[in-house]
PLY file of the C-alpha trace (Angstrom):
ply
format ascii 1.0
element vertex 238
property float x
property float y
property float z
element edge 237
property int vertex1
property int vertex2
end_header
66.48 -11.00 -48.65
63.47 -8.94 -49.70
63.22 -6.01 -52.11
65.99 -3.37 -51.73
65.36 0.22 -50.98
65.54 1.37 -54.65
62.90 -1.31 -55.85
60.60 -0.63 -52.96
60.67 3.07 -53.47
60.11 2.71 -57.19
57.23 0.30 -56.69
55.59 2.58 -54.10
55.93 5.74 -56.21
54.64 3.96 -59.30
51.56 2.82 -57.43
51.00 6.02 -55.52
50.85 3.88 -52.41
47.62 2.36 -53.69
46.92 -1.44 -53.91
47.34 -2.66 -57.43
44.39 -5.01 -57.11
41.53 -3.05 -55.17
43.04 0.40 -55.87
42.53 1.49 -52.25
44.89 4.15 -50.90
46.92 2.34 -48.25
49.44 4.88 -46.86
51.86 2.88 -44.66
49.43 -0.05 -44.67
50.88 -1.61 -47.90
53.05 -4.63 -48.66
55.35 -5.62 -51.50
54.53 -9.06 -52.86
56.81 -11.33 -55.11
54.70 -12.09 -58.14
56.81 -15.19 -58.70
57.57 -16.57 -55.22
61.24 -16.81 -54.04
60.99 -20.56 -53.52
59.84 -20.88 -57.05
62.85 -18.92 -58.49
61.30 -15.44 -58.24
63.83 -12.59 -57.71
63.73 -9.20 -55.99
63.45 -7.16 -59.14
60.98 -4.40 -59.58
59.40 -6.61 -62.52
58.62 -9.19 -59.91
57.12 -6.88 -57.36
53.45 -5.85 -56.87
52.22 -3.43 -54.09
49.14 -4.71 -52.29
47.04 -3.75 -49.30
46.87 -6.13 -46.34
43.73 -7.78 -47.25
44.65 -8.43 -51.00
48.05 -9.57 -49.99
46.44 -12.07 -47.57
44.01 -13.28 -50.28
46.69 -13.80 -52.93
49.04 -15.76 -50.54
46.15 -17.86 -48.94
44.96 -19.75 -52.09
45.29 -23.41 -51.44
46.21 -25.38 -54.58
45.56 -28.71 -52.81
41.96 -27.69 -52.00
41.10 -25.23 -54.78
38.10 -22.88 -54.35
37.39 -20.05 -56.62
40.04 -18.82 -59.13
43.58 -18.09 -57.99
45.55 -15.15 -59.19
48.20 -16.23 -61.82
51.62 -14.52 -62.11
50.58 -13.15 -65.55
47.31 -11.74 -64.11
49.10 -10.10 -61.13
51.68 -8.56 -63.59
48.87 -7.20 -65.83
47.05 -5.72 -62.82
50.24 -4.08 -61.62
51.26 -2.62 -65.04
47.78 -1.40 -65.66
47.59 0.49 -62.29
51.22 1.84 -62.69
50.16 3.13 -66.16
46.94 4.82 -64.71
49.02 6.51 -62.01
51.75 7.71 -64.43
49.16 9.08 -66.93
46.90 10.48 -64.24
48.21 14.08 -64.15
48.64 14.28 -67.79
45.10 13.00 -68.53
43.67 15.43 -66.02
45.22 18.32 -67.64
43.04 17.45 -70.68
39.64 19.05 -70.14
37.88 16.22 -72.29
39.27 13.55 -69.80
38.18 15.64 -66.82
34.75 16.12 -68.32
34.33 12.35 -68.42
35.27 12.02 -64.86
32.74 14.70 -63.91
30.08 12.65 -65.74
31.00 9.69 -63.61
30.81 11.79 -60.50
27.23 12.98 -61.47
26.12 9.38 -62.13
27.27 8.22 -58.80
25.82 11.11 -56.78
22.57 10.93 -58.65
22.32 7.31 -57.59
23.38 7.69 -53.95
22.69 11.19 -52.70
19.12 10.84 -51.69
19.81 7.58 -49.62
22.96 9.10 -48.03
21.23 12.34 -46.95
17.90 10.93 -46.06
18.89 7.69 -44.30
22.60 7.25 -43.84
23.46 10.61 -42.49
21.18 10.87 -39.46
18.93 7.75 -39.13
19.13 5.63 -35.96
19.22 2.04 -37.09
17.69 0.93 -33.73
14.40 1.59 -35.54
12.68 0.12 -38.59
13.31 1.48 -42.04
12.03 0.85 -45.63
14.45 -1.65 -47.32
13.78 -0.06 -50.65
15.69 3.04 -49.51
18.89 0.97 -49.54
18.46 -0.21 -53.07
20.67 2.47 -54.54
23.56 1.15 -52.38
23.12 -2.27 -53.68
22.98 -0.93 -57.20
26.18 0.99 -56.63
28.00 -2.22 -55.40
26.66 -4.17 -58.47
27.75 -1.65 -60.97
30.81 0.05 -59.57
33.21 -2.06 -61.72
31.53 -1.16 -64.91
33.76 0.80 -67.37
31.20 3.75 -67.41
31.68 4.24 -63.64
35.50 4.15 -63.73
37.36 7.42 -63.08
40.34 8.14 -65.37
41.96 10.06 -62.47
43.61 7.54 -60.05
42.93 9.54 -56.96
39.11 9.74 -57.70
39.09 5.98 -58.71
40.75 5.22 -55.30
38.17 7.46 -53.45
35.37 5.64 -55.22
36.88 2.24 -54.28
37.08 3.35 -50.67
33.42 4.34 -50.70
32.65 0.96 -52.24
34.35 -0.84 -49.40
32.37 1.13 -46.85
29.00 0.48 -48.59
29.84 -3.23 -48.62
30.53 -3.19 -44.99
27.31 -1.36 -44.18
25.31 -3.72 -46.36
26.92 -6.64 -44.59
25.77 -5.30 -41.17
22.26 -4.82 -42.50
22.23 -8.43 -43.76
23.59 -9.64 -40.41
21.42 -7.61 -37.87
18.13 -6.66 -39.58
15.22 -8.67 -40.74
11.75 -8.08 -42.26
9.11 -7.41 -39.74
6.35 -9.68 -40.78
4.13 -8.41 -38.02
3.97 -4.98 -39.77
4.95 -4.65 -43.47
7.20 -6.82 -45.54
9.08 -3.82 -46.89
10.17 -2.82 -43.29
13.42 -4.07 -41.82
14.89 -3.66 -38.37
16.60 -5.42 -35.42
14.22 -8.10 -34.15
12.28 -6.84 -31.14
12.54 -10.20 -29.37
16.24 -10.03 -29.04
17.65 -9.48 -25.52
18.77 -5.97 -24.57
22.47 -6.73 -24.91
22.12 -8.35 -28.21
19.91 -5.54 -29.50
22.23 -2.82 -28.21
25.33 -4.62 -29.83
23.43 -4.78 -33.21
22.29 -1.05 -33.02
25.79 0.20 -32.25
27.30 -1.80 -35.00
24.72 -0.60 -37.50
25.10 3.05 -36.42
28.75 2.84 -36.40
28.80 1.37 -40.01
26.38 4.00 -41.25
28.52 6.77 -39.62
31.67 5.51 -41.31
29.83 5.21 -44.62
28.56 8.85 -44.38
32.06 10.09 -43.50
33.58 8.22 -46.57
30.92 9.57 -48.78
31.73 13.06 -47.63
35.48 12.41 -48.37
34.43 11.15 -51.84
32.37 14.19 -52.62
35.07 16.56 -51.41
37.80 14.78 -53.40
35.70 15.00 -56.54
34.73 18.59 -56.06
38.38 19.58 -55.45
39.50 17.84 -58.72
36.53 18.78 -60.89
35.23 22.17 -59.71
36.76 24.10 -62.47
35.29 21.91 -65.18
32.13 23.28 -66.66
29.26 21.13 -67.75
0 1
1 2
2 3
3 4
4 5
5 6
6 7
7 8
8 9
9 10
10 11
11 12
12 13
13 14
14 15
15 16
16 17
17 18
18 19
19 20
20 21
21 22
22 23
23 24
24 25
25 26
26 27
27 28
28 29
29 30
30 31
31 32
32 33
33 34
34 35
35 36
36 37
37 38
38 39
39 40
40 41
41 42
42 43
43 44
44 45
45 46
46 47
47 48
48 49
49 50
50 51
51 52
52 53
53 54
54 55
55 56
56 57
57 58
58 59
59 60
60 61
61 62
62 63
63 64
64 65
65 66
66 67
67 68
68 69
69 70
70 71
71 72
72 73
73 74
74 75
75 76
76 77
77 78
78 79
79 80
80 81
81 82
82 83
83 84
84 85
85 86
86 87
87 88
88 89
89 90
90 91
91 92
92 93
93 94
94 95
95 96
96 97
97 98
98 99
99 100
100 101
101 102
102 103
103 104
104 105
105 106
106 107
107 108
108 109
109 110
110 111
111 112
112 113
113 114
114 115
115 116
116 117
117 118
118 119
119 120
120 121
121 122
122 123
123 124
124 125
125 126
126 127
127 128
128 129
129 130
130 131
131 132
132 133
133 134
134 135
135 136
136 137
137 138
138 139
139 140
140 141
141 142
142 143
143 144
144 145
145 146
146 147
147 148
148 149
149 150
150 151
151 152
152 153
153 154
154 155
155 156
156 157
157 158
158 159
159 160
160 161
161 162
162 163
163 164
164 165
165 166
166 167
167 168
168 169
169 170
170 171
171 172
172 173
173 174
174 175
175 176
176 177
177 178
178 179
179 180
180 181
181 182
182 183
183 184
184 185
185 186
186 187
187 188
188 189
189 190
190 191
191 192
192 193
193 194
194 195
195 196
196 197
197 198
198 199
199 200
200 201
201 202
202 203
203 204
204 205
205 206
206 207
207 208
208 209
209 210
210 211
211 212
212 213
213 214
214 215
215 216
216 217
217 218
218 219
219 220
220 221
221 222
222 223
223 224
224 225
225 226
226 227
227 228
228 229
229 230
230 231
231 232
232 233
233 234
234 235
235 236
236 237
């Protein structure tokens, strides 16, 4: 037996169908995890339930105590992550009606767009990554990844925090592609990166297509992020 319909609906409403660990909006791609497993005496109560996206659910379940690597999620930690996110969703609308809270979220929005906007518009939006580019132009993306979990970049509104998290995931995916398929061109300038010119045509085309697809998806997610923030914050004066 799993969670009954009442528990499942309560958990999904309380989390807003967001993952309680990464805060990504999941829609139908969400699972309900037993914080204390059934084989260890856990029950099917709401208190023992945490909604997770597919990736986080797999990570939580995959930890091997016989061959420990990294730090596993404890039952207490999962409960605290769940309770904190439930509370954030519950207070979201109430907080947002207070202009002082909305003003703080607008400050977060401005910080993020000031950091990313030039890179997004000058490089990510239209550049063909089959060519060489200056690696320094991607520094703002790495900076965003490194500081996105800092409290000063956390939105109080859960929908905006989720939009930021989705943007973070796409930035990470794009940077992973950059790391996998581009290298410094020592024959020209050390600050230039690109797909190696000595790769065969099929390998080159595969790399180019993956890079351009990742950049297109990143731009689309940035557009969604900007639109979400403007809808929520457009009536807040500076």
